[in-house]
C-alpha positions, -999 to +999 in steps of 0.1 A: -254+023+126-261-009+100-233-039+106-234-042+070-217-009+061-194-015+091-183-046+079-175-034+044-155-003+059-136-030+075-128-048+049-121-019+028-090-013+047-082-050+049-081-051+013-059-017+009-038-032+040-033-065+016-023-047-012+003-029+007+018-058+020+019-081-006+022-058-036+048-037-017+075-062-022+074-062-057+065-025-062+099-021-038+121-047-057+115-022-091+123+004-071+157-009-056+165-019-093+193+006-099+210+001-063+212-037-071+246-051-087+242-056-124+249-101-112+216-098-092+194-081-114+180-108-132+173-125-096+153-093-085+131-096-115+123-132-109+111-122-073+087-097-095+073-117-121+054-148-108+038-123-085+031-092-095-002-100-111-020-116-081-006-090-059-019-060-077-054-080-075-061-067-039-057-031-053-083-038-080-101-054-057-105-023-032-112+000-057-141-026-067-154-027-030-154+009-030-175+015-061-203-010-053-202-006-014-199+033-009-207+043-048-211+082-034-175+082-020-161+064-051-176+093-073-165+126-051-130+108-047-125+096-087-141+132-094-123+154-071-083+135-079-093+125-119-055+139-126-036+118-101-056+088-103-055+087-143-017+097-136-019+068-111-034+042-140-008+051-164+021+044-145+006+008-133+002+002-172+035+015-182+050-009-151+033-038-161+043-037-197+082-028-186+079-060-163+073-082-196+096-067-216+124-070-187+118-108-184+114-115-226+140-091-239+180-083-236+206-057-242+195-021-243+156-024-245+159-048-214+182-023-198+159+008-210+128-009-194+145-017-163+147+021-159+108+024-169+103-001-141+117+015-112+104+054-124+068+040-128+070+020-096+082+049-077+055+071-090+032+048-085+037+044-046+038+079-040+007+087-056-010+056-040+001+070-005-011+105-017-038+098-026-052+075+001-040+108+027-061+132+005-091+110+009-084+104+045-080+142+056-106+152+029-081+178+019-093+172-019-127+189-011-118+223-006-093+223-032-062+223-009-029+221-031-026+184-037+012+187-027+007+199+007+026+185+037+002+154+045+000+140+013+038+146+004+046+127+039+024+099+031+033+095-003+071+093+009+063+068+035+047+046+013+077+046-013+096+037+018+071+013+030+072-003-001+111-003-007+114-019+030+093-048+020+113-053-015+143-054+003+133-075+032+116-097+006+150-103-013+167-106+022+143-137+027+157-153-004+194-144-002+213-133+028+235-113+007+209-083+007+212-081+047+224-047+041+198-035+018+173-045+039+184-032+072+191+004+058+158+001+041+139-004+072+158+024+092+149+047+063+114+037+065+109+037+106+121+080+102+093+083+077+069+066+096+076+089+128+077+119+103+042+113+087+027+101+120+037+136+136+027+155+106-007+138+106-011+146+144-003+182+144-027+193+114-057+173+104-057+147+133-050+172+162-073+166+193-085+131+179-080+118+215-057+094+233-064+060+219-057+070+181-027+090+190-015+056+205-024+035+177-005+056+151+026+060+174+022+022+184+025+013+146+059+031+146+072+019+171+058-020+158+081-011+125+110+002+154+106-032+170+112-049+135+141-035+126+158-047+155+144-080+151+162-078+114+195-072+130+191-104+148+189-127+117+155-133+124+143-126+085+108-138+083+100-124+118+108-091+110+096-090+073+063-101+088+067-077+115+073-048+088+037-066+072+020-059+100+027-024+104+008-018+075-025-033+083-019-014+124-015+017+103-045+013+082-063+000+111-055+033+133-064+056+104-096+039+099-102+040+138-097+076+134-118+085+100-147+060+112-176+064+104-163+087+076-154+073+044-138+109+033-129+128+062-151+159+066-140+193+055-142+227+060-175+238+043-181+202+029-208+180+043-187+146+052-195+115+035-196+084+057-205+047+058-247+052+059-241+067+019-237+030+006-254+007-016-283-010-007-285-039+023-293-065-003-263-056-023-239-054+005-252-087+015-243-104-013-211-088-020-202-100+017-207-134+006-189-134-026-158-115-004-163-145+025-154-171-003-131-149-029-110-135-003-100-167+016-096-179-021-073-153-030-052-159+003-048-197-005-032-191-037-012-165-029+005-187-001+003-217-028+022-200-050+051-189-026+055-219-012+054-236-049+080-208-062+100-206-031+131-226-042+126-223-084+131-185-078 
């Protein structure tokens, strides 16, 4: 098995994880808007506006990497999941529009688009989780109902995780959001355990001891971050919650490897061997080794500069 294919499989997991970590908090804040006091809504919008575009780049890059590195998997996934993916794209476009109107308008128009922001953020979060679960389990290949137990639990977990990230980020900015952050973290912990149990009882049954430990450890890690949050270690707790996303994606990647799309009954699996040419992967790797650190540096710099102004 070629090292470049395995490298791009790992990079794809990291890109998706970075979107969950960085994009998760601005989606989560959007979902939380109806539950925030009126005097805090403007503050919450200021936590979304400077970062949403850079955060969404991680998702765009992940999809672009899938297209360039594993074109067979890309074409299969987008063809089979055309409707949910088109709905997701529509929600993402409407969400961007609503952010702009929320920031630059007042009165009833602002209130209307704040509600649109909440709806589109919630639907987007749910669909992202469900689509990933459908790809990882291969259920879409055999025409299985998109709203099955694994997809629904993954969608709910993603939504809960985004809310958890959003509330944790607000708590980093203001201590008054502690109760919100703590309650969201507890809900996310329950959702993570439910997802792992459903996953291990169905598609991933019998995958072995190590993957099982990995998946359960990711949920335990999130529980640990909840305890840290109660001790008022805000930044450490937020980092631990973020690591949960990376650990969960690495665990699922470990279970799926070398499959890009998990094998389904009657269908040939799509593996990392079904990839682009070695030359293409090598050129892409050079670009990634330059571009990803630059994106990380820009993100860190933006948060450092805006840490007090917003």
